[in-house]
A tleap script that builds the chain and sets N, CA, C and O, in Angstrom:
source leaprc.protein.ff14SB
mol = sequence {
  NMET SER THR LYS MET LYS VAL LYS THR GLY
  ASP GLN VAL MET ILE LEU ALA GLY LYS ASP
  LYS GLY LYS THR GLY GLN ILE LYS GLN VAL
  PHE PRO LYS ASP SER ARG VAL ILE VAL GLU
  GLY ALA ASN LEU VAL LYS ARG HIE GLN LYS
  GLN SER GLN THR ALA GLN ALA GLY ILE VAL
  SER LYS GLU ALA ALA ILE HIE VAL SER ASN
  VAL ALA HIE ILE ASP PRO LYS ASP LYS LYS
  PRO THR ARG VAL GLY TYR LYS ILE ASP GLY
  ASP ARG LYS VAL ARG PHE ALA LYS ARG SER
  GLY GLU VAL ILE CASP
}
set mol.1.N position { -52.279 -51.423 -21.740 }
set mol.1.CA position { -52.925 -50.199 -21.283 }
set mol.1.C position { -52.035 -49.504 -20.255 }
set mol.1.O position { -51.707 -50.082 -19.218 }
set mol.2.N position { -51.658 -48.294 -20.538 }
set mol.2.CA position { -50.817 -47.567 -19.591 }
set mol.2.C position { -51.689 -46.666 -18.721 }
set mol.2.O position { -52.670 -46.077 -19.177 }
set mol.3.N position { -51.295 -46.582 -17.456 }
set mol.3.CA position { -52.022 -45.746 -16.515 }
set mol.3.C position { -51.037 -44.848 -15.804 }
set mol.3.O position { -49.825 -45.026 -15.925 }
set mol.4.N position { -51.554 -43.880 -15.059 }
set mol.4.CA position { -50.703 -43.011 -14.254 }
set mol.4.C position { -50.089 -43.829 -13.135 }
set mol.4.O position { -50.807 -44.458 -12.358 }
set mol.5.N position { -48.777 -43.825 -13.046 }
set mol.5.CA position { -48.088 -44.586 -12.014 }
set mol.5.C position { -47.706 -43.647 -10.880 }
set mol.5.O position { -47.200 -42.550 -11.119 }
set mol.6.N position { -47.948 -44.075 -9.652 }
set mol.6.CA position { -47.698 -43.227 -8.492 }
set mol.6.C position { -46.348 -43.503 -7.854 }
set mol.6.O position { -46.059 -42.993 -6.772 }
set mol.7.N position { -45.519 -44.306 -8.512 }
set mol.7.CA position { -44.164 -44.568 -8.020 }
set mol.7.C position { -43.159 -44.056 -9.044 }
set mol.7.O position { -43.436 -44.011 -10.243 }
set mol.8.N position { -41.988 -43.670 -8.547 }
set mol.8.CA position { -40.927 -43.142 -9.398 }
set mol.8.C position { -39.637 -43.912 -9.136 }
set mol.8.O position { -39.533 -44.646 -8.152 }
set mol.9.N position { -38.669 -43.743 -10.010 }
set mol.9.CA position { -37.354 -44.321 -9.811 }
set mol.9.C position { -36.750 -43.760 -8.523 }
set mol.9.O position { -36.766 -42.549 -8.301 }
set mol.10.N position { -36.221 -44.641 -7.679 }
set mol.10.CA position { -35.613 -44.215 -6.430 }
set mol.10.C position { -36.521 -44.346 -5.223 }
set mol.10.O position { -36.051 -44.208 -4.094 }
set mol.11.N position { -37.813 -44.608 -5.423 }
set mol.11.CA position { -38.746 -44.772 -4.302 }
set mol.11.C position { -38.486 -46.082 -3.563 }
set mol.11.O position { -38.097 -47.078 -4.173 }
set mol.12.N position { -38.702 -46.077 -2.245 }
set mol.12.CA position { -38.630 -47.294 -1.428 }
set mol.12.C position { -40.004 -47.956 -1.474 }
set mol.12.O position { -41.011 -47.324 -1.157 }
set mol.13.N position { -40.045 -49.236 -1.870 }
set mol.13.CA position { -41.317 -49.955 -1.966 }
set mol.13.C position { -41.226 -51.309 -1.279 }
set mol.13.O position { -40.137 -51.841 -1.060 }
set mol.14.N position { -42.402 -51.860 -0.939 }
set mol.14.CA position { -42.505 -53.209 -0.395 }
set mol.14.C position { -43.274 -54.048 -1.407 }
set mol.14.O position { -44.238 -53.580 -2.014 }
set mol.15.N position { -42.837 -55.297 -1.583 }
set mol.15.CA position { -43.509 -56.196 -2.511 }
set mol.15.C position { -44.657 -56.875 -1.776 }
set mol.15.O position { -44.468 -57.427 -0.691 }
set mol.16.N position { -45.852 -56.833 -2.373 }
set mol.16.CA position { -47.062 -57.326 -1.733 }
set mol.16.C position { -47.451 -58.742 -2.161 }
set mol.16.O position { -48.198 -59.413 -1.450 }
set mol.17.N position { -46.955 -59.204 -3.310 }
set mol.17.CA position { -47.364 -60.514 -3.816 }
set mol.17.C position { -46.207 -61.172 -4.560 }
set mol.17.O position { -45.305 -60.495 -5.052 }
set mol.18.N position { -46.245 -62.490 -4.634 }
set mol.18.CA position { -45.239 -63.237 -5.372 }
set mol.18.C position { -44.217 -63.869 -4.468 }
set mol.18.O position { -44.369 -63.868 -3.246 }
set mol.19.N position { -43.159 -64.420 -5.071 }
set mol.19.CA position { -42.164 -65.171 -4.305 }
set mol.19.C position { -41.344 -64.288 -3.367 }
set mol.19.O position { -40.748 -64.792 -2.414 }
set mol.20.N position { -41.305 -62.990 -3.619 }
set mol.20.CA position { -40.538 -62.068 -2.776 }
set mol.20.C position { -41.439 -61.215 -1.882 }
set mol.20.O position { -41.048 -60.122 -1.472 }
set mol.21.N position { -42.631 -61.704 -1.580 }
set mol.21.CA position { -43.586 -60.962 -0.757 }
set mol.21.C position { -42.959 -60.567 0.579 }
set mol.21.O position { -42.358 -61.398 1.260 }
set mol.22.N position { -43.105 -59.276 0.952 }
set mol.22.CA position { -42.562 -58.782 2.211 }
set mol.22.C position { -41.198 -58.126 2.078 }
set mol.22.O position { -40.778 -57.403 2.982 }
set mol.23.N position { -40.499 -58.357 0.981 }
set mol.23.CA position { -39.186 -57.737 0.775 }
set mol.23.C position { -39.368 -56.257 0.443 }
set mol.23.O position { -40.377 -55.850 -0.132 }
set mol.24.N position { -38.373 -55.474 0.817 }
set mol.24.CA position { -38.384 -54.058 0.459 }
set mol.24.C position { -37.165 -53.760 -0.406 }
set mol.24.O position { -36.153 -54.457 -0.338 }
set mol.25.N position { -37.277 -52.736 -1.204 }
set mol.25.CA position { -36.166 -52.347 -2.064 }
set mol.25.C position { -36.459 -51.040 -2.761 }
set mol.25.O position { -37.542 -50.469 -2.638 }
set mol.26.N position { -35.470 -50.584 -3.492 }
set mol.26.CA position { -35.574 -49.314 -4.204 }
set mol.26.C position { -35.902 -49.591 -5.666 }
set mol.26.O position { -35.405 -50.556 -6.247 }
set mol.27.N position { -36.734 -48.748 -6.256 }
set mol.27.CA position { -37.094 -48.911 -7.663 }
set mol.27.C position { -35.927 -48.465 -8.530 }
set mol.27.O position { -35.443 -47.339 -8.411 }
set mol.28.N position { -35.475 -49.372 -9.415 }
set mol.28.CA position { -34.374 -49.066 -10.323 }
set mol.28.C position { -34.864 -48.510 -11.649 }
set mol.28.O position { -34.252 -47.609 -12.224 }
set mol.29.N position { -35.991 -49.065 -12.132 }
set mol.29.CA position { -36.481 -48.672 -13.448 }
set mol.29.C position { -37.997 -48.766 -13.476 }
set mol.29.O position { -38.586 -49.608 -12.798 }
set mol.30.N position { -38.633 -47.893 -14.269 }
set mol.30.CA position { -40.088 -47.856 -14.376 }
set mol.30.C position { -40.465 -47.994 -15.852 }
set mol.30.O position { -39.863 -47.358 -16.717 }
set mol.31.N position { -41.472 -48.837 -16.130 }
set mol.31.CA position { -41.985 -49.024 -17.482 }
set mol.31.C position { -43.472 -48.648 -17.503 }
set mol.31.O position { -44.322 -49.521 -17.331 }
set mol.32.N position { -43.801 -47.360 -17.711 }
set mol.32.CA position { -45.194 -46.912 -17.640 }
set mol.32.C position { -46.109 -47.555 -18.686 }
set mol.32.O position { -47.285 -47.784 -18.402 }
set mol.33.N position { -45.604 -47.850 -19.880 }
set mol.33.CA position { -46.433 -48.462 -20.925 }
set mol.33.C position { -46.952 -49.827 -20.497 }
set mol.33.O position { -48.086 -50.189 -20.809 }
set mol.34.N position { -46.124 -50.585 -19.782 }
set mol.34.CA position { -46.493 -51.938 -19.352 }
set mol.34.C position { -46.984 -51.973 -17.907 }
set mol.34.O position { -47.377 -53.035 -17.423 }
set mol.35.N position { -46.972 -50.839 -17.209 }
set mol.35.CA position { -47.325 -50.749 -15.780 }
set mol.35.C position { -46.462 -51.678 -14.937 }
set mol.35.O position { -46.973 -52.387 -14.069 }
set mol.36.N position { -45.165 -51.677 -15.187 }
set mol.36.CA position { -44.242 -52.556 -14.473 }
set mol.36.C position { -43.056 -51.762 -13.931 }
set mol.36.O position { -42.717 -50.695 -14.442 }
set mol.37.N position { -42.427 -52.311 -12.876 }
set mol.37.CA position { -41.247 -51.693 -12.279 }
set mol.37.C position { -40.206 -52.778 -11.999 }
set mol.37.O position { -40.536 -53.958 -11.876 }
set mol.38.N position { -38.946 -52.356 -11.901 }
set mol.38.CA position { -37.871 -53.261 -11.491 }
set mol.38.C position { -37.408 -52.793 -10.121 }
set mol.38.O position { -37.013 -51.640 -9.945 }
set mol.39.N position { -37.461 -53.713 -9.142 }
set mol.39.CA position { -37.069 -53.414 -7.768 }
set mol.39.C position { -35.717 -54.050 -7.503 }
set mol.39.O position { -35.499 -55.224 -7.804 }
set mol.40.N position { -34.813 -53.267 -6.938 }
set mol.40.CA position { -33.454 -53.713 -6.666 }
set mol.40.C position { -33.440 -54.904 -5.703 }
set mol.40.O position { -33.982 -54.820 -4.601 }
set mol.41.N position { -32.820 -56.010 -6.120 }
set mol.41.CA position { -32.665 -57.189 -5.269 }
set mol.41.C position { -33.897 -58.057 -5.133 }
set mol.41.O position { -33.915 -58.964 -4.300 }
set mol.42.N position { -34.932 -57.809 -5.927 }
set mol.42.CA position { -36.169 -58.597 -5.825 }
set mol.42.C position { -36.525 -59.215 -7.171 }
set mol.42.O position { -36.124 -58.712 -8.220 }
set mol.43.N position { -37.277 -60.305 -7.132 }
set mol.43.CA position { -37.724 -61.036 -8.320 }
set mol.43.C position { -36.537 -61.416 -9.200 }
set mol.43.O position { -36.540 -61.166 -10.405 }
set mol.44.N position { -35.527 -62.018 -8.586 }
set mol.44.CA position { -34.323 -62.425 -9.313 }
set mol.44.C position { -34.611 -63.645 -10.172 }
set mol.44.O position { -35.227 -64.607 -9.714 }
set mol.45.N position { -34.163 -63.599 -11.422 }
set mol.45.CA position { -34.273 -64.727 -12.340 }
set mol.45.C position { -32.880 -65.035 -12.879 }
set mol.45.O position { -32.009 -64.166 -12.906 }
set mol.46.N position { -32.680 -66.275 -13.307 }
set mol.46.CA position { -31.379 -66.671 -13.856 }
set mol.46.C position { -31.471 -66.692 -15.374 }
set mol.46.O position { -32.440 -67.196 -15.941 }
set mol.47.N position { -30.461 -66.145 -16.020 }
set mol.47.CA position { -30.393 -66.102 -17.473 }
set mol.47.C position { -29.060 -66.699 -17.924 }
set mol.47.O position { -28.017 -66.431 -17.328 }
set mol.48.N position { -29.108 -67.502 -18.972 }
set mol.48.CA position { -27.880 -68.050 -19.554 }
set mol.48.C position { -27.345 -67.016 -20.527 }
set mol.48.O position { -28.064 -66.541 -21.406 }
set mol.49.N position { -26.062 -66.670 -20.359 }
set mol.49.CA position { -25.474 -65.592 -21.153 }
set mol.49.C position { -24.329 -66.129 -21.997 }
set mol.49.O position { -23.458 -66.853 -21.515 }
set mol.50.N position { -24.356 -65.752 -23.270 }
set mol.50.CA position { -23.276 -66.093 -24.185 }
set mol.50.C position { -22.081 -65.195 -23.912 }
set mol.50.O position { -22.242 -64.071 -23.437 }
set mol.51.N position { -20.907 -65.674 -24.206 }
set mol.51.CA position { -19.723 -64.851 -24.002 }
set mol.51.C position { -19.668 -63.753 -25.058 }
set mol.51.O position { -19.961 -63.984 -26.231 }
set mol.52.N position { -19.284 -62.548 -24.617 }
set mol.52.CA position { -19.080 -61.432 -25.531 }
set mol.52.C position { -17.735 -60.788 -25.199 }
set mol.52.O position { -17.012 -61.270 -24.327 }
set mol.53.N position { -17.408 -59.722 -25.880 }
set mol.53.CA position { -16.125 -59.059 -25.621 }
set mol.53.C position { -16.075 -58.466 -24.229 }
set mol.53.O position { -14.997 -58.375 -23.640 }
set mol.54.N position { -17.204 -58.065 -23.692 }
set mol.54.CA position { -17.227 -57.418 -22.377 }
set mol.54.C position { -17.644 -58.361 -21.254 }
set mol.54.O position { -17.189 -58.197 -20.122 }
set mol.55.N position { -18.499 -59.344 -21.537 }
set mol.55.CA position { -19.052 -60.195 -20.473 }
set mol.55.C position { -18.601 -61.639 -20.635 }
set mol.55.O position { -18.412 -62.130 -21.748 }
set mol.56.N position { -18.432 -62.307 -19.499 }
set mol.56.CA position { -18.072 -63.716 -19.448 }
set mol.56.C position { -19.328 -64.566 -19.664 }
set mol.56.O position { -20.433 -64.142 -19.325 }
set mol.57.N position { -19.157 -65.756 -20.223 }
set mol.57.CA position { -20.284 -66.670 -20.398 }
set mol.57.C position { -20.657 -67.289 -19.058 }
set mol.57.O position { -19.813 -67.421 -18.172 }
set mol.58.N position { -21.927 -67.671 -18.911 }
set mol.58.CA position { -22.353 -68.333 -17.689 }
set mol.58.C position { -23.790 -68.006 -17.345 }
set mol.58.O position { -24.516 -67.411 -18.141 }
set mol.59.N position { -24.189 -68.401 -16.154 }
set mol.59.CA position { -25.544 -68.147 -15.685 }
set mol.59.C position { -25.522 -66.881 -14.834 }
set mol.59.O position { -24.781 -66.793 -13.855 }
set mol.60.N position { -26.332 -65.912 -15.212 }
set mol.60.CA position { -26.343 -64.602 -14.569 }
set mol.60.C position { -27.689 -64.373 -13.892 }
set mol.60.O position { -28.738 -64.644 -14.476 }
set mol.61.N position { -27.654 -63.871 -12.655 }
set mol.61.CA position { -28.891 -63.493 -11.961 }
set mol.61.C position { -29.174 -62.018 -12.216 }
set mol.61.O position { -28.278 -61.179 -12.125 }
set mol.62.N position { -30.425 -61.714 -12.536 }
set mol.62.CA position { -30.808 -60.322 -12.724 }
set mol.62.C position { -32.254 -60.126 -12.300 }
set mol.62.O position { -33.012 -61.090 -12.195 }
set mol.63.N position { -32.638 -58.872 -12.055 }
set mol.63.CA position { -33.990 -58.567 -11.605 }
set mol.63.C position { -34.953 -58.550 -12.788 }
set mol.63.O position { -34.641 -58.015 -13.851 }
set mol.64.N position { -36.127 -59.142 -12.586 }
set mol.64.CA position { -37.187 -59.107 -13.588 }
set mol.64.C position { -38.233 -58.082 -13.151 }
set mol.64.O position { -38.295 -57.701 -11.982 }
set mol.65.N position { -39.045 -57.645 -14.098 }
set mol.65.CA position { -40.057 -56.627 -13.825 }
set mol.65.C position { -41.215 -57.203 -13.004 }
set mol.65.O position { -41.556 -58.379 -13.127 }
set mol.66.N position { -41.808 -56.353 -12.168 }
set mol.66.CA position { -42.952 -56.697 -11.328 }
set mol.66.C position { -44.073 -55.728 -11.675 }
set mol.66.O position { -43.823 -54.547 -11.916 }
set mol.67.N position { -45.304 -56.221 -11.701 }
set mol.67.CA position { -46.431 -55.332 -11.984 }
set mol.67.C position { -46.574 -54.321 -10.850 }
set mol.67.O position { -46.382 -54.659 -9.682 }
set mol.68.N position { -46.908 -53.093 -11.194 }
set mol.68.CA position { -46.955 -51.998 -10.227 }
set mol.68.C position { -48.026 -52.226 -9.153 }
set mol.68.O position { -47.922 -51.663 -8.064 }
set mol.69.N position { -49.044 -53.033 -9.435 }
set mol.69.CA position { -50.078 -53.313 -8.436 }
set mol.69.C position { -49.565 -54.214 -7.319 }
set mol.69.O position { -50.198 -54.324 -6.269 }
set mol.70.N position { -48.420 -54.859 -7.539 }
set mol.70.CA position { -47.851 -55.764 -6.535 }
set mol.70.C position { -46.798 -55.099 -5.653 }
set mol.70.O position { -46.132 -55.778 -4.871 }
set mol.71.N position { -46.641 -53.791 -5.766 }
set mol.71.CA position { -45.722 -53.065 -4.890 }
set mol.71.C position { -46.474 -51.922 -4.215 }
set mol.71.O position { -47.414 -51.363 -4.778 }
set mol.72.N position { -46.046 -51.584 -3.001 }
set mol.72.CA position { -46.643 -50.467 -2.264 }
set mol.72.C position { -45.526 -49.575 -1.744 }
set mol.72.O position { -44.479 -50.053 -1.310 }
set mol.73.N position { -45.764 -48.296 -1.795 }
set mol.73.CA position { -44.797 -47.310 -1.323 }
set mol.73.C position { -44.603 -47.463 0.186 }
set mol.73.O position { -45.554 -47.784 0.899 }
set mol.74.N position { -43.379 -47.237 0.681 }
set mol.74.CA position { -43.084 -47.311 2.113 }
set mol.74.C position { -43.305 -45.925 2.722 }
set mol.74.O position { -42.778 -44.926 2.231 }
set mol.75.N position { -44.099 -45.883 3.808 }
set mol.75.CA position { -44.368 -44.633 4.513 }
set mol.75.C position { -43.082 -44.132 5.156 }
set mol.75.O position { -42.432 -44.887 5.879 }
set mol.76.N position { -42.691 -42.872 4.914 }
set mol.76.CA position { -41.444 -42.356 5.490 }
set mol.76.C position { -41.472 -42.268 7.018 }
set mol.76.O position { -40.416 -42.268 7.651 }
set mol.77.N position { -42.664 -42.192 7.621 }
set mol.77.CA position { -42.780 -42.035 9.069 }
set mol.77.C position { -42.615 -43.353 9.823 }
set mol.77.O position { -41.771 -43.453 10.714 }
set mol.78.N position { -43.422 -44.375 9.472 }
set mol.78.CA position { -43.392 -45.628 10.246 }
set mol.78.C position { -42.902 -46.848 9.464 }
set mol.78.O position { -42.980 -47.968 9.968 }
set mol.79.N position { -42.396 -46.651 8.238 }
set mol.79.CA position { -41.781 -47.712 7.430 }
set mol.79.C position { -42.725 -48.875 7.122 }
set mol.79.O position { -42.286 -50.018 6.998 }
set mol.80.N position { -44.026 -48.580 6.997 }
set mol.80.CA position { -45.006 -49.593 6.622 }
set mol.80.C position { -45.587 -49.234 5.260 }
set mol.80.O position { -45.532 -48.072 4.858 }
set mol.81.N position { -46.148 -50.218 4.535 }
set mol.81.CA position { -46.687 -49.909 3.202 }
set mol.81.C position { -47.886 -48.964 3.279 }
set mol.81.O position { -48.701 -49.040 4.199 }
set mol.82.N position { -47.971 -48.082 2.302 }
set mol.82.CA position { -49.048 -47.093 2.262 }
set mol.82.C position { -49.457 -46.828 0.822 }
set mol.82.O position { -48.725 -47.139 -0.118 }
set mol.83.N position { -50.638 -46.249 0.670 }
set mol.83.CA position { -51.063 -45.788 -0.647 }
set mol.83.C position { -50.554 -44.362 -0.836 }
set mol.83.O position { -50.187 -43.687 0.125 }
set mol.84.N position { -50.539 -43.921 -2.077 }
set mol.84.CA position { -50.011 -42.599 -2.403 }
set mol.84.C position { -51.137 -41.729 -2.943 }
set mol.84.O position { -51.941 -42.172 -3.763 }
set mol.85.N position { -51.184 -40.487 -2.475 }
set mol.85.CA position { -52.158 -39.526 -2.973 }
set mol.85.C position { -51.458 -38.279 -3.459 }
set mol.85.O position { -50.251 -38.120 -3.275 }
set mol.86.N position { -52.216 -37.397 -4.079 }
set mol.86.CA position { -51.674 -36.133 -4.568 }
set mol.86.C position { -52.422 -34.983 -3.916 }
set mol.86.O position { -53.622 -35.077 -3.656 }
set mol.87.N position { -51.702 -33.895 -3.654 }
set mol.87.CA position { -52.348 -32.671 -3.174 }
set mol.87.C position { -51.545 -31.475 -3.670 }
set mol.87.O position { -50.378 -31.603 -4.042 }
set mol.88.N position { -52.181 -30.327 -3.667 }
set mol.88.CA position { -51.531 -29.093 -4.107 }
set mol.88.C position { -50.924 -28.425 -2.881 }
set mol.88.O position { -51.627 -28.103 -1.923 }
set mol.89.N position { -49.602 -28.218 -2.923 }
set mol.89.CA position { -48.876 -27.581 -1.822 }
set mol.89.C position { -48.312 -26.269 -2.345 }
set mol.89.O position { -47.265 -26.246 -2.992 }
set mol.90.N position { -49.006 -25.187 -2.062 }
set mol.90.CA position { -48.587 -23.889 -2.588 }
set mol.90.C position { -48.907 -23.814 -4.071 }
set mol.90.O position { -50.073 -23.761 -4.462 }
set mol.91.N position { -47.860 -23.809 -4.900 }
set mol.91.CA position { -48.074 -23.740 -6.338 }
set mol.91.C position { -47.642 -25.007 -7.066 }
set mol.91.O position { -47.547 -25.013 -8.294 }
set mol.92.N position { -47.374 -26.099 -6.309 }
set mol.92.CA position { -46.956 -27.326 -6.979 }
set mol.92.C position { -47.714 -28.543 -6.445 }
set mol.92.O position { -48.201 -28.556 -5.315 }
set mol.93.N position { -47.793 -29.556 -7.295 }
set mol.93.CA position { -48.491 -30.803 -6.949 }
set mol.93.C position { -47.475 -31.752 -6.326 }
set mol.93.O position { -46.421 -31.997 -6.914 }
set mol.94.N position { -47.776 -32.297 -5.131 }
set mol.94.CA position { -46.850 -33.193 -4.441 }
set mol.94.C position { -47.539 -34.504 -4.104 }
set mol.94.O position { -48.763 -34.564 -3.991 }
set mol.95.N position { -46.741 -35.555 -3.946 }
set mol.95.CA position { -47.252 -36.854 -3.507 }
set mol.95.C position { -47.202 -36.907 -1.983 }
set mol.95.O position { -46.297 -36.346 -1.365 }
set mol.96.N position { -48.181 -37.585 -1.380 }
set mol.96.CA position { -48.158 -37.747 0.070 }
set mol.96.C position { -48.601 -39.160 0.431 }
set mol.96.O position { -49.354 -39.797 -0.305 }
set mol.97.N position { -48.121 -39.641 1.579 }
set mol.97.CA position { -48.482 -40.979 2.085 }
set mol.97.C position { -49.848 -40.881 2.748 }
set mol.97.O position { -50.037 -40.075 3.659 }
set mol.98.N position { -50.795 -41.690 2.305 }
set mol.98.CA position { -52.150 -41.624 2.858 }
set mol.98.C position { -52.183 -42.148 4.300 }
set mol.98.O position { -53.074 -41.782 5.066 }
set mol.99.N position { -51.236 -42.988 4.669 }
set mol.99.CA position { -51.195 -43.559 6.027 }
set mol.99.C position { -50.917 -42.483 7.074 }
set mol.99.O position { -51.606 -42.408 8.091 }
set mol.100.N position { -49.898 -41.646 6.820 }
set mol.100.CA position { -49.498 -40.650 7.815 }
set mol.100.C position { -49.762 -39.206 7.371 }
set mol.100.O position { -49.749 -38.290 8.192 }
set mol.101.N position { -49.999 -39.010 6.082 }
set mol.101.CA position { -50.219 -37.660 5.570 }
set mol.101.C position { -48.921 -36.919 5.276 }
set mol.101.O position { -48.949 -35.741 4.918 }
set mol.102.N position { -47.787 -37.593 5.421 }
set mol.102.CA position { -46.486 -36.966 5.201 }
set mol.102.C position { -46.172 -36.829 3.701 }
set mol.102.O position { -46.472 -37.725 2.912 }
set mol.103.N position { -45.568 -35.699 3.325 }
set mol.103.CA position { -45.207 -35.455 1.932 }
set mol.103.C position { -44.025 -36.326 1.559 }
set mol.103.O position { -43.053 -36.425 2.308 }
set mol.104.N position { -44.111 -36.968 0.379 }
set mol.104.CA position { -43.067 -37.886 -0.072 }
set mol.104.C position { -41.949 -37.155 -0.822 }
set mol.104.O position { -40.767 -37.401 -0.585 }
set mol.105.N position { -42.343 -36.244 -1.740 }
set mol.105.CA position { -41.282 -35.562 -2.490 }
set mol.105.C position { -41.446 -34.060 -2.505 }
set mol.105.O position { -40.629 -33.355 -3.097 }
savepdb mol mol.pdb
quit
């Protein structure tokens, strides 16, 4: 089931649950169909990789996807996790941090 996601690629987020709880990072990729995101430097897993023409064989660390409910947007004002809301600013719809009321984008 896909839902409206309030985070975008490039947003600063904090991880709320799991082995990397409390870590912050930037969103690298978003998967709206699965409601999942990939956060830079978080939820690292090891994968065994076969040798190819471009890559060496061995064990490679890479980021795995995290469910969007386990991440929270970082408030631009006080750098703490916040929820995201929408409001109409002039003639366009913008996201804002509910904690401080500051516009995100």
